[in-house]
Jmol script that loads the backbone (N, CA, C; Angstrom):
load data "model"
ATOM      1  N   UNK A   1       0.810  -1.203   0.000  1.00  0.00           N
ATOM      2  CA  UNK A   1       0.000   0.000   0.000  1.00  0.00           C
ATOM      3  C   UNK A   1       0.848   1.259   0.000  1.00  0.00           C
ATOM      4  N   UNK A   2       2.090   1.148   0.374  1.00  0.00           N
ATOM      5  CA  UNK A   2       2.928   2.328   0.421  1.00  0.00           C
ATOM      6  C   UNK A   2       3.346   2.633   1.847  1.00  0.00           C
ATOM      7  N   UNK A   3       4.277   3.519   1.977  1.00  0.00           N
ATOM      8  CA  UNK A   3       4.860   3.806   3.285  1.00  0.00           C
ATOM      9  C   UNK A   3       3.862   4.324   4.302  1.00  0.00           C
ATOM     10  N   UNK A   4       2.867   5.071   3.850  1.00  0.00           N
ATOM     11  CA  UNK A   4       1.907   5.660   4.774  1.00  0.00           C
ATOM     12  C   UNK A   4       1.027   4.599   5.427  1.00  0.00           C
ATOM     13  N   UNK A   5       0.576   3.625   4.664  1.00  0.00           N
ATOM     14  CA  UNK A   5      -0.373   2.645   5.183  1.00  0.00           C
ATOM     15  C   UNK A   5       0.293   1.445   5.848  1.00  0.00           C
ATOM     16  N   UNK A   6       1.528   1.122   5.485  1.00  0.00           N
ATOM     17  CA  UNK A   6       2.170  -0.068   6.035  1.00  0.00           C
ATOM     18  C   UNK A   6       2.164  -0.097   7.563  1.00  0.00           C
ATOM     19  N   UNK A   7       2.588   0.970   8.248  1.00  0.00           N
ATOM     20  CA  UNK A   7       2.558   0.929   9.723  1.00  0.00           C
ATOM     21  C   UNK A   7       1.150   0.790  10.285  1.00  0.00           C
ATOM     22  N   UNK A   8       0.162   1.364   9.609  1.00  0.00           N
ATOM     23  CA  UNK A   8      -1.218   1.229  10.083  1.00  0.00           C
ATOM     24  C   UNK A   8      -1.697  -0.207   9.929  1.00  0.00           C
ATOM     25  N   UNK A   9      -1.370  -0.836   8.813  1.00  0.00           N
ATOM     26  CA  UNK A   9      -1.742  -2.236   8.620  1.00  0.00           C
ATOM     27  C   UNK A   9      -1.053  -3.126   9.651  1.00  0.00           C
ATOM     28  N   UNK A  10       0.228  -2.836   9.923  1.00  0.00           N
ATOM     29  CA  UNK A  10       0.959  -3.604  10.928  1.00  0.00           C
ATOM     30  C   UNK A  10       0.327  -3.403  12.312  1.00  0.00           C
ATOM     31  N   UNK A  11      -0.058  -2.183  12.627  1.00  0.00           N
ATOM     32  CA  UNK A  11      -0.674  -1.900  13.927  1.00  0.00           C
ATOM     33  C   UNK A  11      -2.013  -2.611  14.058  1.00  0.00           C
ATOM     34  N   UNK A  12      -2.789  -2.645  12.984  1.00  0.00           N
ATOM     35  CA  UNK A  12      -4.088  -3.319  13.028  1.00  0.00           C
ATOM     36  C   UNK A  12      -3.950  -4.817  13.257  1.00  0.00           C
ATOM     37  N   UNK A  13      -2.778  -5.381  12.941  1.00  0.00           N
ATOM     38  CA  UNK A  13      -2.547  -6.813  13.123  1.00  0.00           C
ATOM     39  C   UNK A  13      -2.123  -7.160  14.549  1.00  0.00           C
ATOM     40  N   UNK A  14      -1.817  -6.163  15.367  1.00  0.00           N
ATOM     41  CA  UNK A  14      -1.396  -6.400  16.754  1.00  0.00           C
ATOM     42  C   UNK A  14      -2.639  -6.552  17.626  1.00  0.00           C
ATOM     43  N   UNK A  15      -2.695  -7.615  18.433  1.00  0.00           N
ATOM     44  CA  UNK A  15      -3.852  -7.784  19.309  1.00  0.00           C
ATOM     45  C   UNK A  15      -4.057  -6.551  20.195  1.00  0.00           C
ATOM     46  N   UNK A  16      -5.292  -6.163  20.361  1.00  0.00           N
ATOM     47  CA  UNK A  16      -5.710  -5.016  21.178  1.00  0.00           C
ATOM     48  C   UNK A  16      -5.397  -3.648  20.566  1.00  0.00           C
ATOM     49  N   UNK A  17      -4.567  -3.587  19.539  1.00  0.00           N
ATOM     50  CA  UNK A  17      -4.233  -2.297  18.939  1.00  0.00           C
ATOM     51  C   UNK A  17      -5.404  -1.705  18.144  1.00  0.00           C
ATOM     52  N   UNK A  18      -6.204  -2.504  17.438  1.00  0.00           N
ATOM     53  CA  UNK A  18      -7.295  -1.912  16.652  1.00  0.00           C
ATOM     54  C   UNK A  18      -8.266  -1.056  17.452  1.00  0.00           C
ATOM     55  N   UNK A  19      -8.369  -1.268  18.764  1.00  0.00           N
ATOM     56  CA  UNK A  19      -9.278  -0.441  19.553  1.00  0.00           C
ATOM     57  C   UNK A  19      -8.792   1.003  19.641  1.00  0.00           C
ATOM     58  N   UNK A  20      -7.529   1.239  19.296  1.00  0.00           N
ATOM     59  CA  UNK A  20      -6.977   2.590  19.315  1.00  0.00           C
ATOM     60  C   UNK A  20      -6.950   3.244  17.931  1.00  0.00           C
ATOM     61  N   UNK A  21      -7.374   2.520  16.916  1.00  0.00           N
ATOM     62  CA  UNK A  21      -7.307   3.010  15.529  1.00  0.00           C
ATOM     63  C   UNK A  21      -8.704   3.005  14.929  1.00  0.00           C
ATOM     64  N   UNK A  22      -9.083   4.095  14.315  1.00  0.00           N
ATOM     65  CA  UNK A  22     -10.370   4.191  13.652  1.00  0.00           C
ATOM     66  C   UNK A  22     -10.243   3.566  12.266  1.00  0.00           C
ATOM     67  N   UNK A  23     -10.577   2.281  12.193  1.00  0.00           N
ATOM     68  CA  UNK A  23     -10.379   1.525  10.947  1.00  0.00           C
ATOM     69  C   UNK A  23     -11.165   2.120   9.781  1.00  0.00           C
ATOM     70  N   UNK A  24     -12.334   2.664  10.041  1.00  0.00           N
ATOM     71  CA  UNK A  24     -13.127   3.270   8.961  1.00  0.00           C
ATOM     72  C   UNK A  24     -12.382   4.450   8.336  1.00  0.00           C
ATOM     73  N   UNK A  25     -11.724   5.246   9.173  1.00  0.00           N
ATOM     74  CA  UNK A  25     -10.961   6.379   8.649  1.00  0.00           C
ATOM     75  C   UNK A  25      -9.713   5.904   7.906  1.00  0.00           C
ATOM     76  N   UNK A  26      -9.092   4.834   8.404  1.00  0.00           N
ATOM     77  CA  UNK A  26      -7.940   4.265   7.699  1.00  0.00           C
ATOM     78  C   UNK A  26      -8.371   3.835   6.299  1.00  0.00           C
ATOM     79  N   UNK A  27      -9.486   3.131   6.219  1.00  0.00           N
ATOM     80  CA  UNK A  27      -9.969   2.668   4.909  1.00  0.00           C
ATOM     81  C   UNK A  27     -10.366   3.849   4.018  1.00  0.00           C
ATOM     82  N   UNK A  28     -10.911   4.886   4.623  1.00  0.00           N
ATOM     83  CA  UNK A  28     -11.312   6.066   3.852  1.00  0.00           C
ATOM     84  C   UNK A  28     -10.123   6.676   3.110  1.00  0.00           C
ATOM     85  N   UNK A  29      -8.964   6.678   3.754  1.00  0.00           N
ATOM     86  CA  UNK A  29      -7.784   7.303   3.160  1.00  0.00           C
ATOM     87  C   UNK A  29      -6.840   6.317   2.477  1.00  0.00           C
ATOM     88  N   UNK A  30      -7.196   5.036   2.488  1.00  0.00           N
ATOM     89  CA  UNK A  30      -6.351   4.041   1.815  1.00  0.00           C
ATOM     90  C   UNK A  30      -6.247   4.397   0.334  1.00  0.00           C
ATOM     91  N   UNK A  31      -5.052   4.341  -0.145  1.00  0.00           N
ATOM     92  CA  UNK A  31      -4.834   4.668  -1.553  1.00  0.00           C
ATOM     93  C   UNK A  31      -4.323   6.087  -1.767  1.00  0.00           C
ATOM     94  N   UNK A  32      -4.515   6.939  -0.768  1.00  0.00           N
ATOM     95  CA  UNK A  32      -3.983   8.294  -0.925  1.00  0.00           C
ATOM     96  C   UNK A  32      -2.483   8.286  -0.682  1.00  0.00           C
ATOM     97  N   UNK A  33      -2.045   7.568   0.334  1.00  0.00           N
ATOM     98  CA  UNK A  33      -0.646   7.313   0.562  1.00  0.00           C
ATOM     99  C   UNK A  33       0.256   8.499   0.843  1.00  0.00           C
ATOM    100  N   UNK A  34      -0.280   9.618   1.189  1.00  0.00           N
ATOM    101  CA  UNK A  34       0.565  10.784   1.421  1.00  0.00           C
ATOM    102  C   UNK A  34       0.085  11.568   2.644  1.00  0.00           C
ATOM    103  N   UNK A  35       1.007  12.309   3.222  1.00  0.00           N
ATOM    104  CA  UNK A  35       0.689  13.261   4.272  1.00  0.00           C
ATOM    105  C   UNK A  35       1.134  14.609   3.754  1.00  0.00           C
ATOM    106  N   UNK A  36       0.286  15.599   3.877  1.00  0.00           N
ATOM    107  CA  UNK A  36       0.621  16.929   3.384  1.00  0.00           C
ATOM    108  C   UNK A  36       0.780  17.874   4.567  1.00  0.00           C
ATOM    109  N   UNK A  37       1.929  18.518   4.608  1.00  0.00           N
ATOM    110  CA  UNK A  37       2.181  19.532   5.624  1.00  0.00           C
ATOM    111  C   UNK A  37       2.245  20.861   4.897  1.00  0.00           C
ATOM    112  N   UNK A  38       1.362  21.755   5.254  1.00  0.00           N
ATOM    113  CA  UNK A  38       1.363  23.081   4.643  1.00  0.00           C
ATOM    114  C   UNK A  38       1.960  24.074   5.618  1.00  0.00           C
ATOM    115  N   UNK A  39       2.753  24.974   5.094  1.00  0.00           N
ATOM    116  CA  UNK A  39       3.384  25.991   5.920  1.00  0.00           C
ATOM    117  C   UNK A  39       2.600  27.295   5.868  1.00  0.00           C
ATOM    118  N   UNK A  40       2.585  27.987   6.998  1.00  0.00           N
ATOM    119  CA  UNK A  40       2.092  29.363   7.044  1.00  0.00           C
ATOM    120  C   UNK A  40       3.310  30.258   6.918  1.00  0.00           C
ATOM    121  N   UNK A  41       3.322  31.075   5.881  1.00  0.00           N
ATOM    122  CA  UNK A  41       4.494  31.890   5.580  1.00  0.00           C
ATOM    123  C   UNK A  41       4.097  33.358   5.540  1.00  0.00           C
ATOM    124  N   UNK A  42       4.924  34.183   6.185  1.00  0.00           N
ATOM    125  CA  UNK A  42       4.757  35.631   6.134  1.00  0.00           C
ATOM    126  C   UNK A  42       5.744  36.164   5.102  1.00  0.00           C
ATOM    127  N   UNK A  43       5.246  36.870   4.097  1.00  0.00           N
ATOM    128  CA  UNK A  43       6.109  37.474   3.095  1.00  0.00           C
ATOM    129  C   UNK A  43       6.319  38.937   3.441  1.00  0.00           C
ATOM    130  N   UNK A  44       7.582  39.321   3.545  1.00  0.00           N
ATOM    131  CA  UNK A  44       7.936  40.701   3.890  1.00  0.00           C
ATOM    132  C   UNK A  44       8.788  41.289   2.765  1.00  0.00           C
ATOM    133  N   UNK A  45       9.137  42.547   2.896  1.00  0.00           N
ATOM    134  CA  UNK A  45      10.006  43.186   1.918  1.00  0.00           C
ATOM    135  C   UNK A  45      11.382  42.521   1.871  1.00  0.00           C
ATOM    136  N   UNK A  46      11.782  41.918   2.983  1.00  0.00           N
ATOM    137  CA  UNK A  46      13.118  41.322   3.085  1.00  0.00           C
ATOM    138  C   UNK A  46      13.139  39.817   2.850  1.00  0.00           C
ATOM    139  N   UNK A  47      12.002  39.234   2.537  1.00  0.00           N
ATOM    140  CA  UNK A  47      11.953  37.794   2.311  1.00  0.00           C
ATOM    141  C   UNK A  47      10.765  37.156   2.995  1.00  0.00           C
ATOM    142  N   UNK A  48      10.906  35.876   3.294  1.00  0.00           N
ATOM    143  CA  UNK A  48       9.806  35.116   3.900  1.00  0.00           C
ATOM    144  C   UNK A  48      10.191  34.617   5.280  1.00  0.00           C
ATOM    145  N   UNK A  49       9.174  34.517   6.131  1.00  0.00           N
ATOM    146  CA  UNK A  49       9.342  33.941   7.462  1.00  0.00           C
ATOM    147  C   UNK A  49       8.370  32.769   7.554  1.00  0.00           C
ATOM    148  N   UNK A  50       8.918  31.584   7.775  1.00  0.00           N
ATOM    149  CA  UNK A  50       8.077  30.398   7.902  1.00  0.00           C
ATOM    150  C   UNK A  50       7.568  30.329   9.337  1.00  0.00           C
ATOM    151  N   UNK A  51       6.260  30.477   9.519  1.00  0.00           N
ATOM    152  CA  UNK A  51       5.647  30.451  10.844  1.00  0.00           C
ATOM    153  C   UNK A  51       5.290  29.043  11.291  1.00  0.00           C
ATOM    154  N   UNK A  52       5.398  28.072  10.414  1.00  0.00           N
ATOM    155  CA  UNK A  52       5.053  26.696  10.761  1.00  0.00           C
ATOM    156  C   UNK A  52       6.258  26.051  11.422  1.00  0.00           C
ATOM    157  N   UNK A  53       6.120  25.748  12.682  1.00  0.00           N
ATOM    158  CA  UNK A  53       7.211  25.146  13.430  1.00  0.00           C
ATOM    159  C   UNK A  53       6.712  23.822  14.007  1.00  0.00           C
ATOM    160  N   UNK A  54       6.937  22.763  13.240  1.00  0.00           N
ATOM    161  CA  UNK A  54       6.509  21.425  13.649  1.00  0.00           C
ATOM    162  C   UNK A  54       7.640  20.440  13.376  1.00  0.00           C
ATOM    163  N   UNK A  55       7.672  19.333  14.104  1.00  0.00           N
ATOM    164  CA  UNK A  55       8.672  18.316  13.782  1.00  0.00           C
ATOM    165  C   UNK A  55       8.359  17.724  12.406  1.00  0.00           C
ATOM    166  N   UNK A  56       9.384  17.504  11.597  1.00  0.00           N
ATOM    167  CA  UNK A  56       9.167  17.024  10.238  1.00  0.00           C
ATOM    168  C   UNK A  56       9.838  15.686   9.947  1.00  0.00           C
ATOM    169  N   UNK A  57      10.989  15.434  10.517  1.00  0.00           N
ATOM    170  CA  UNK A  57      11.674  14.178  10.228  1.00  0.00           C
ATOM    171  C   UNK A  57      11.141  13.093  11.163  1.00  0.00           C
ATOM    172  N   UNK A  58      11.381  11.855  10.809  1.00  0.00           N
ATOM    173  CA  UNK A  58      10.949  10.741  11.652  1.00  0.00           C
ATOM    174  C   UNK A  58      11.568  10.886  13.045  1.00  0.00           C
ATOM    175  N   UNK A  59      12.847  11.211  13.092  1.00  0.00           N
ATOM    176  CA  UNK A  59      13.531  11.365  14.378  1.00  0.00           C
ATOM    177  C   UNK A  59      12.899  12.484  15.208  1.00  0.00           C
ATOM    178  N   UNK A  60      12.651  13.650  14.592  1.00  0.00           N
ATOM    179  CA  UNK A  60      12.032  14.763  15.315  1.00  0.00           C
ATOM    180  C   UNK A  60      10.644  14.386  15.838  1.00  0.00           C
ATOM    181  N   UNK A  61       9.853  13.714  15.016  1.00  0.00           N
ATOM    182  CA  UNK A  61       8.497  13.324  15.410  1.00  0.00           C
ATOM    183  C   UNK A  61       8.538  12.313  16.556  1.00  0.00           C
ATOM    184  N   UNK A  62       9.420  11.311  16.446  1.00  0.00           N
ATOM    185  CA  UNK A  62       9.526  10.316  17.508  1.00  0.00           C
ATOM    186  C   UNK A  62       9.979  10.948  18.817  1.00  0.00           C
ATOM    187  N   UNK A  63      10.950  11.870  18.740  1.00  0.00           N
ATOM    188  CA  UNK A  63      11.399  12.560  19.950  1.00  0.00           C
ATOM    189  C   UNK A  63      10.289  13.403  20.555  1.00  0.00           C
ATOM    190  N   UNK A  64       9.540  14.091  19.706  1.00  0.00           N
ATOM    191  CA  UNK A  64       8.454  14.946  20.187  1.00  0.00           C
ATOM    192  C   UNK A  64       7.382  14.110  20.866  1.00  0.00           C
ATOM    193  N   UNK A  65       7.004  12.986  20.254  1.00  0.00           N
ATOM    194  CA  UNK A  65       5.983  12.100  20.833  1.00  0.00           C
ATOM    195  C   UNK A  65       6.478  11.534  22.169  1.00  0.00           C
ATOM    196  N   UNK A  66       7.757  11.186  22.231  1.00  0.00           N
ATOM    197  CA  UNK A  66       8.328  10.615  23.448  1.00  0.00           C
ATOM    198  C   UNK A  66       8.543  11.663  24.533  1.00  0.00           C
ATOM    199  N   UNK A  67       8.408  12.936  24.167  1.00  0.00           N
ATOM    200  CA  UNK A  67       8.578  14.000  25.136  1.00  0.00           C
ATOM    201  C   UNK A  67      10.026  14.340  25.438  1.00  0.00           C
ATOM    202  N   UNK A  68      10.947  13.893  24.584  1.00  0.00           N
ATOM    203  CA  UNK A  68      12.363  14.181  24.814  1.00  0.00           C
ATOM    204  C   UNK A  68      12.869  15.338  23.964  1.00  0.00           C
ATOM    205  N   UNK A  69      11.991  15.927  23.178  1.00  0.00           N
ATOM    206  CA  UNK A  69      12.378  17.033  22.330  1.00  0.00           C
ATOM    207  C   UNK A  69      11.983  18.351  22.990  1.00  0.00           C
ATOM    208  N   UNK A  70      12.677  19.395  22.653  1.00  0.00           N
ATOM    209  CA  UNK A  70      12.389  20.726  23.181  1.00  0.00           C
ATOM    210  C   UNK A  70      11.186  21.293  22.441  1.00  0.00           C
ATOM    211  N   UNK A  71      10.027  21.295  23.111  1.00  0.00           N
ATOM    212  CA  UNK A  71       8.802  21.771  22.471  1.00  0.00           C
ATOM    213  C   UNK A  71       8.856  23.232  22.054  1.00  0.00           C
ATOM    214  N   UNK A  72       9.721  24.006  22.694  1.00  0.00           N
ATOM    215  CA  UNK A  72       9.710  25.447  22.422  1.00  0.00           C
ATOM    216  C   UNK A  72      10.057  25.767  20.970  1.00  0.00           C
ATOM    217  N   UNK A  73      10.800  24.903  20.300  1.00  0.00           N
ATOM    218  CA  UNK A  73      11.124  25.204  18.909  1.00  0.00           C
ATOM    219  C   UNK A  73       9.928  24.989  17.986  1.00  0.00           C
ATOM    220  N   UNK A  74       8.851  24.382  18.492  1.00  0.00           N
ATOM    221  CA  UNK A  74       7.640  24.193  17.685  1.00  0.00           C
ATOM    222  C   UNK A  74       6.529  25.149  18.054  1.00  0.00           C
ATOM    223  N   UNK A  75       6.789  26.075  18.975  1.00  0.00           N
ATOM    224  CA  UNK A  75       5.761  27.055  19.395  1.00  0.00           C
ATOM    225  C   UNK A  75       5.553  28.095  18.313  1.00  0.00           C
TER     226      UNK A  75
END
end "model"
wireframe off; spacefill off
backbone 0.3
color backbone group
């Protein structure tokens, strides 16, 4: 199914895990296979300022979820 759905399919195969996953929503988005992150950008005379401060890499996301990342950089 692609990188997006593989972990969800694996999670659904774990006993007791499906109670934490909305299978109907998973099926609704099956086949889309992508996550879109849109940035909020301020354009000024001197250039652009990206106001979207979120973890983007797998490592950043895992650290943020685990609570070991500095949340202030995403404020």
